[in-house]
C-alpha positions in Angstrom: -172.0 -123.6 -131.7 -168.8 -122.4 -130.0 -167.6 -118.9 -130.3 -164.1 -118.2 -131.6 -163.0 -117.0 -128.2 -164.0 -120.2 -126.5 -162.2 -122.3 -129.0 -159.1 -120.1 -128.7 -159.1 -120.4 -124.9 -159.6 -124.2 -125.2 -156.6 -124.5 -127.5 -154.4 -122.3 -125.2 -155.3 -124.5 -122.2 -154.4 -127.7 -124.2 -151.1 -126.2 -125.2 -150.3 -125.2 -121.7 -151.1 -128.7 -120.4 -148.9 -130.2 -123.2 -146.0 -127.8 -122.3 -146.4 -128.6 -118.6 -146.4 -132.3 -119.3 -143.2 -132.1 -121.4 -141.6 -130.0 -118.8 -142.5 -132.5 -116.1 -141.0 -135.3 -118.2 -137.8 -133.4 -118.7 -137.6 -132.5 -115.0 -138.1 -136.1 -113.9 -135.2 -137.1 -116.1 -133.0 -134.5 -114.5 -134.1 -135.2 -110.9 -133.5 -138.9 -111.3 -129.8 -138.3 -112.1 -127.5 -137.4 -109.2 -124.8 -135.9 -111.5 -127.3 -133.7 -113.4 -128.9 -132.4 -110.2 -125.4 -131.6 -108.7 -124.3 -129.8 -111.8 -127.6 -127.8 -112.0 -127.3 -126.8 -108.3 -123.8 -125.7 -108.8 -124.5 -123.6 -111.9 -127.6 -122.0 -110.4 -125.7 -121.0 -107.3 -122.9 -119.6 -109.4 -125.3 -117.6 -111.5 -127.0 -116.0 -108.4 -124.0 -115.8 -106.0 -121.7 -114.2 -108.6 -124.2 -111.6 -109.9 -125.2 -113.7 -112.9 -121.6 -114.4 -113.7 -121.0 -110.8 -114.7 -122.9 -111.1 -118.0 -122.4 -107.7 -119.8 -125.6 -105.7 -120.1 -127.6 -107.8 -117.7 -130.3 -105.7 -116.2 -130.3 -107.6 -113.0 -126.8 -106.5 -112.2 -127.9 -102.8 -112.4 -131.1 -103.5 -110.5 -129.5 -105.4 -107.6 -126.1 -104.0 -106.8 -127.0 -104.0 -103.2 -127.2 -107.6 -101.7 -130.0 -106.5 -99.3 -132.1 -105.6 -102.3 -131.7 -109.2 -103.6 -133.3 -110.5 -100.3 -136.3 -108.3 -100.9 -137.0 -109.6 -104.4 -140.0 -111.9 -104.5 -138.9 -113.7 -107.6 -135.5 -114.4 -106.3 -137.0 -115.7 -103.0 -139.1 -118.1 -105.1 -136.1 -119.3 -107.0 -134.1 -119.7 -103.9 -136.9 -121.7 -102.3 -137.0 -124.0 -105.3 -133.3 -124.4 -105.3 -133.3 -125.3 -101.6 -135.5 -128.3 -102.4 -133.5 -129.3 -105.5 -131.9 -132.7 -104.7 -131.5 -136.0 -106.5 -134.8 -137.9 -106.6 -136.9 -134.9 -105.5 -140.5 -135.5 -106.5 -141.5 -132.9 -109.0 -144.7 -132.4 -106.9 -142.6 -131.1 -104.1 -141.3 -128.3 -106.4 -144.8 -127.6 -107.7 -146.1 -127.4 -104.1 -143.3 -125.0 -103.3 -144.2 -122.7 -106.2 -147.9 -122.8 -105.1 -147.0 -121.8 -101.6 -144.8 -119.0 -102.9 -147.6 -117.7 -105.1 -150.0 -117.9 -102.2 -147.7 -116.0 -99.9 -146.4 -113.4 -102.3 -149.3 -112.8 -104.8 -152.6 -114.2 -103.6 -152.5 -113.3 -99.8 -151.4 -109.7 -100.3 -154.2 -109.0 -102.8 -157.1 -107.1 -101.3 -159.2 -106.9 -104.5 -159.6 -108.6 -107.9 -157.9 -105.6 -109.5 -154.9 -105.8 -107.1 -154.6 -109.5 -107.7 -154.5 -109.0 -111.4 -151.8 -106.4 -111.1 -149.7 -108.5 -108.6 -150.1 -111.6 -110.7 -149.2 -109.8 -113.9 -146.2 -108.1 -112.4 -145.0 -111.4 -110.8 -145.3 -113.3 -114.1 -143.4 -110.6 -116.0 -140.6 -110.4 -113.5 -140.4 -114.2 -113.0 -140.1 -114.7 -116.8 -137.4 -112.0 -116.9 -135.5 -113.6 -114.0 -135.6 -117.1 -115.7 -134.5 -115.5 -119.0 -131.6 -113.8 -117.2 -130.5 -117.0 -115.6 -130.7 -118.9 -118.9 -128.8 -116.1 -120.7 -126.1 -116.2 -118.0 -125.7 -119.9 -118.2 -125.7 -119.8 -122.0 -123.1 -117.1 -122.3 -120.9 -118.7 -119.7 -121.1 -122.2 -121.1 -122.6 -123.6 -117.9 -122.4 -127.4 -117.9 -126.1 -127.8 -117.1 -127.4 -125.6 -119.8 -129.7 -127.5 -122.2 
């Protein structure tokens, strides 16, 4: 018989795979459209280059007033790396490989122990989610054409 923990972990894995599969389908639809990719590129650059389009109360504006600090931010480097590969008909595997390389360089390689890896991975995931939420919020509040 299975323990409740094993069943819960199995269900979580299935949900993650389903979420990833749905995301991949959505991304393929976007990447196969020249106009959608162009609009998305434009909106993402506007959000980042203009300080998240001056969204009031955005914590990233307070954190990154200095442009040099932006260059040192791992999550923003990852996002910029992904954006540099974003083009019509880009294979989604290219974007996934880019993210894997970023994680290897910024999280896995610098870890000297299991505990340090857990801390770096946890911090990265928290800040990455916060960055994507901030970008999404900026696009929503500024009615970006690509939002949704």
